[in-house]
N, C-alpha and C positions, 0 to 999 in steps of 0.2 A: 503493500500499499503506500509505503514512504517513496518507492521508486515511481509510482505513478503520480503521486503528489509532486514530485520534482519535475517529471515530464510536463504535467500541465502548467507548471510555473513557468518552465522554458517557453512553452508554447504561447502563453499569454505575453511573455516578455518579447518574443520574436514578433508575434502579431501587433502589438502596440508600437513597438519600435519602428517596424516597416511602415505603418501608417503616419508616424510622425515624420519619417525620412521623406516619404512621398510628399507630405505637406511642405516641408522645407525646400524640396526641389522645384514643386509647382506652388509657388507662394500663395496663390488664390485659395487653394485647398486647406491652407492654414486655418481658415475661418469657417470651413466646413464642420458640422457636427461631429461626423466620425473622427476627424483628427483631433477635435478638442476632447472627445470622450477618451481617445487613446492616450491624450496627455494626461488626463485625469488619472486613468488607470495606471499607467507607468510612473507618474510621479508621486501619486498618493498611496495607492493600494499595493502596488509591488513592493515598496520598501517595507509595508507591514507583513506582506507574505513572506518576504524573506526572514524576517525576524520569526514568525510562527513556524517556520521550517525547523527552527531549533527548539521549539517548544514541545516537550515530551507529554505535556498535560493536554494538548489539543487533540480532538477526535480527528483522525487522520482521514477516515472516510467521508466526514462531513467537510473537512478541509478540501479534500480532493474535489468533491461535488461543488464546492464553491468556486474553486479556480475553474471548473468546467463551465459552470454559469457564467462567469465573467467572460470567459473565451467566446462562448455562444452569443452572449450579448454584444460583444464587439462585432462579430459576423452580421448579427441581425441589424445592428445600427448601419453598417457599411451598405447591406442589401437594401434596407429601406431607403437610404439616400439615393442610390443609384437608380431604384425604381421611380423615385419622383423626379429625377433629373431626366431620365430617358423617355418618360412618357409625358412630359411637359414641354415638347420642343417648340409648339406654337400656341402663343397667348394672344387673344383678341386685344385689340388696341382699347376696346371700351372697359376691359377689366382693369385699366390702369388710372391712377389718379396722378395726372401730369399736367392738366391744363391750368392756367394762371388763375382764372375765375374760381375753379374748384378749390385752389389752395386757399382762398379767402375763407371758404366753408371749413377747410380744415383748421386754419388758424383760429377762428372763432371756437370751434368745438375744443381744441387743444388748450385754448385760454381758459374756458371754463373748467376743464379738468386741472389745470395748474392752480386756479384759484382754490378749488377744493383740497387738492394735495398739499399745497403749501400751507393753507390754513390749518389743516390737520396736523401737520408735522410741528407747527408752533404751538398749537393747543395740546399736543401730546407731552412737549416739554415743559408746559407750564402746570401740568398736574401735580398734585401733592406727592411728596418723595415717597410716603408710604405705599402708595399705590403702584409706582413704578418699580419699587424693590421686591414685590411680590415674584415668587418663582414662576407662577403662572398667571399671566394677566387675565383680568375679567373685569366687565364693567366699561367704563370710559376709556381705558388705554386700548382695548381690543378694538372699539369703534374707530378710534382716531388712527391707529396702526392700520387698520383695514384700508382707509382713504390715503394713507401715505404711500401706498404702492402706486398711486396714480402717478407719482413724480418719475418713476421708471419710463412709463410710456411717454410722458410729456418730454422728458429729457432726450429720448431716442428720436422721437419724431420731429421735435423742434430742430435738432441738430441736423437731421438728414434733410429737412425742409429748408434750412437756412443755407447749406451749401448748394442747393439746387436753385433756389429763388433769390437769394441775397436780400431777404427781407428782414429788417432790422428787428421787426417783433418777435420773430422766432430766436434770434440771437438773445434778446432780453429774457425770454422764457428759459432758454438754456442756462443764462446767468443765475437766474432766480432758483432754479432747481439744484444748481450746482452745490449750493451752500448745504442742502440736505444730505449730500453725499460725502462731503469733505470730512466731516466730523466722525461720522460712524466708520469711514475708512480709517482714517489717521489715528484716531482716538478710541474707536471701538473695535479696530481690527477685523472688520467684516470682510470676509472673501467675496461674498457674492456681488455687492456694489462695486467692488475693485475690478473683479472681472468684466462686469457690465459696462462700466464707464470706458475701460480700456478697448473693449470690442465696438462699443457705440461710436467712438471718435473715429478707430481705423476703419471700420465698415462705412462709415458716412463718407469719409475721404474716398474710399474705393468705389461706392456706388455712384459718386458724384463725378470724379476725375479719373477713375480707374487707377489710382495710385496705390501701391502697396509698399509696406516698409521693406527695406533691405534684408537679406537673409540672417545678416549678423544681429540686427534688431529684434527679429523673431526669434532667434535662438536665445538671444539674452533674456527676452520677455518669458520664454518658457522656463529657463534656469531660475529666474527670480520667482516666478510663480511657484515652482516646485519647492524652492526653499521656503517661501513664505507659508504655503498651505501646510507644510509639515512642523512649522514653528509658530502656527498661529496662537496656541494655547500659551506659549512663553511670552509672545508679543503683548497678548491682551493682559497677561500677568504685569508686564512691565508698565502699561498704559493705565492699569488699574480701570479695566473696562467696567466693572461694576459700579464704579463711582463716577464715570466721566460725564454723566448727566448733572451730577449734584456738586462735584468738586473740581476746582481748577487743577490742571495738570501741573506737576511738579517736573519741569523740564530737566532739572539737573539730575534728579533721580531716574527720570525716564531714560535719558541718554545713557546714564550708567547701567541700568538694567539692560538696555538694548545691546550694548557691547558685550554682555554675558551670555546672551543667547548662543547656543551651538547650532548655528545655521546648518552646516554640513553634517555634522554627526547627528542631528535629528533625521536625516535622510538615510545616511550609509551605515549607521551603527545603531539603529533603533532596537532597543531591547524588547523581549516578549511581553514584560509587564507594562510597557508603554504603548501596547497595541490595544486599542479599544473599538474602532469601528468595524475593521475587518473581523475581529473576534466576535462582535455582536453578529455580524453577518454569518459566520460559521455556526454559531450556537442556534441561530434562527432556522437555517436550512437544515442543519442536523436534527433540530428538535420538531421539525414540521412532519406530522404524520400524513401520508397521502393514502386516501382523500379525505380522512377525518378532520383534518385541520385546515383544509384548503378554504379561502374565502370566495373564490370565484368573482372577484370584483366587488365585494361589499367594502372593502377599504377605500375604493374610490368614490362610491356613493357616500359613505360617512365623511369623508373629506369635504365633499361639497356641502353637506349639511352642516359640519362644523365651522365652515368658512362663510356661509351665506344665510344662514338661519340665526337671527339675533335672538339670544335667550333673554336679553334685557327687555324686548318688546313682547315676544311670544311665550316666554317662560321656559325655565330649564326642563320641565317634565315633558312639554311638547316637543322640544328639541331633541331630547334623548329618545323619545318615542319614534322619531323619524329614522334613527340609526338602526342598522342591522347588526345582530349579535354573531352571526356565523363567522367562524374563523377567527374566534378571540385570541389575540396574541399572547395574553397571560395563560391561556390554557395550553398553548403550544410549548412553551419552555417555563414551567413553573419552577425549575430548579435554578434558573439562571437570572441574576439581576444585572442589568447593565449599569455602567458607570454613569454617574450624572454628567449630563452634557453630551454623551456620545450619541450616535445615531445607529440605525439598524441598517442602512444602505438600502438604495432603490432596487438592485438586482436581487437582494435577499427578500424584500416584502413582495415583490412581484412573483418570486418563487412561492412564497407562501399563499398567493392568490391562485396562481395556475400551474404550480409545480415546474415541470421542465418547458411549458409553453410560456412562462414568464417573459423571456427575451423577446417575444413577439410584441409586448408592449413597448419596448424600445425600438422595434422595427417600425411601428405605427408612428412613434414620436419622431424618428428620423425622417420618415416618409413626409410628415406634414412640415417639419422644418426645411427639407429640400424643396417642398412646394413653395413655401414663403420665400426662400432664397431665389428661386427661379423668376418669381414675380418681382422680387427686389432688383434682380439684374435687368428686367425688362423695362424698369423705371417707375414702378409703383411706389409712391413716396411712403405710403403707410406701411407697406410691407419692409421697406427699407429701415424705417423707424422702430418697428416692432421686432425685427428679426434678432437684434443684439440681445434684447430683453428675453425673447422666448427661447433662444439657444442657451442662454444663462440658466433659464429655468430647466432646460433640457440636461444640463449638467448636474444641477440641484436634485433631478429625479434619479441620477445615478447614485450620487453620494449621500442623499438624505432619504426621500421617499418618492417612489415613482408617481404616486398620486398627486404630487405637487404640480406636475405639468398640466393635468387635466383642470385643476382648480385655476391655475394662471390662465389657461385657455378660455374657460369660461368668464373669468374676471375680465379678460380683454374683451370678449365679445359683448359683455354687459355694457362696458363703458365706451368702446369704440364702434359698437354696431351702429348707433345713430349716425356718426360721422360717415362711416362707410356707406351706410345706405343713401344718405343724401348726397355724397360724393358720386357715387356710381350713377344715381339717377341724372345728375347734372351732365355727366359725361355721355350718357346715352342720349339725351337730348341733343347734345352738342354734335353728336356723330350723325343723327338724323337730319339735322339742319345742313351739315356739311355734304351729306350724300344727295341731298336735294339740289345741290348747287346753289344755296342760299349765297349772296354776295358776301365776301369776306369782311368780317368785322372783327376787331380786335378782342380777343377773349371768346370768340364763339368758334371759329375755324382757325387752327394753327397754320403755321406756314408749311407744315408738313402734311397738306391735306391728302396727297397721294397716298401717304402711309396709312391713314385713316380708312380711305375707300378700299385699299387691298386688305387692312387688316380686320375691317368689318365682315368681310366674307371668307378671306383665305386664311386669317391669322397672321400673327406678327412673328417673324422669325427672330427669336431673341438671340439664337446662336450667332447668326450673321451680325446682328448689332454688337454683340459682345466682341467678335473678332474684329470689327471695324474700329471699336474703342480701344482694344488693345494694341491695335497698330498705331494708335496715337491720333486717330481722326477726330477724337472728342466723345463725350459722353452725351446720352439724351439730355436735352436741355428743355425748360419750360417755354411754353408758348408765350 
């Protein structure tokens, strides 16, 4: 069994390394979901797996099954992405939000979301200290935290729209929402907003100008990300994350503690007692009895109920009555108590829901992200602005809970749905006027009327547009 475990470890290492190498050779693939997932596996889970290889207390059969699930998950992610890219070759021009008049609608909608998100962020910080220090928030903190997530969509869409339209209003929205990310990244040591901001900036430049960072920058970003993600606990201890909302940072002490962090050793010399997340995944997979403990998707329903049904308004009993009890996690591993602050990992909880079919969850996630990416390449500003946020949630689905992605998808649909509907309606009306040969007026028919006439019937060849842009002929511009 130990030989099988070692072989599976090598296979995961080879697969993830090959995906990263391909991404560094073809730089555009660096921002594809499969490459980012491979970086997460190679940079975070493989150092933990190497440490568990020397742990005699671990269940080797469960450990081998966990590595097999990780390997199949990587394959499923790549397959899902390729399926989305290969089957979406032509996109109708009426599916894009690119017209200048439609951008006004996008700006108004994003402005309203920004007002709600920024206001919720400040009200969250003004709450009494005893409410924010609770281990699990309830009441007003959960309500304000729910709306602060709007800042992610506002930042991403505003940044993409600014690079495309040069409108100062979008730049002001970017500046207004940036403040909400700086403190939780620098003082809170949060990995999700750090990855999101980096991806949003670079991808916005790529979608607007087809510019990509040099390979040395991408490689450096990968190394820094691996070092930081494995030393997050030590960094948060140095900043005093638990108190950064209430007490000013002691810079002298912070810099002193920062210098003591063993950045490299936390990656290459991780000891078995320091492995928490992967150990949780091994225990969960090993403790899941098939089919008695399988949830068959109940965790995804419960996540939606937990996130969207307010107990403050409808009552706790009503909310708990909507949740399903099948596949209770506590019944699966009664003998094991995870360390406080650690997570189960998405590939483990998807196994608890669907057993060996769990990786298909990530295949569907990858397919959807590939579909959004194709639309972003074709010029859809809303797709460009939300891809960075959604792909970050795709990584969170691997590292934390796979149900988080479905929750984020519904969240985006609820708040961006009206903006998308109005924008698409205006775009369709615009195309009908152009096809009827209405005299050209600014904001109704773009300068590229021929593209609209062809695209409305035969589809828009996004591959040809991408090849033209990569030759340096320019990216799609607003009318």
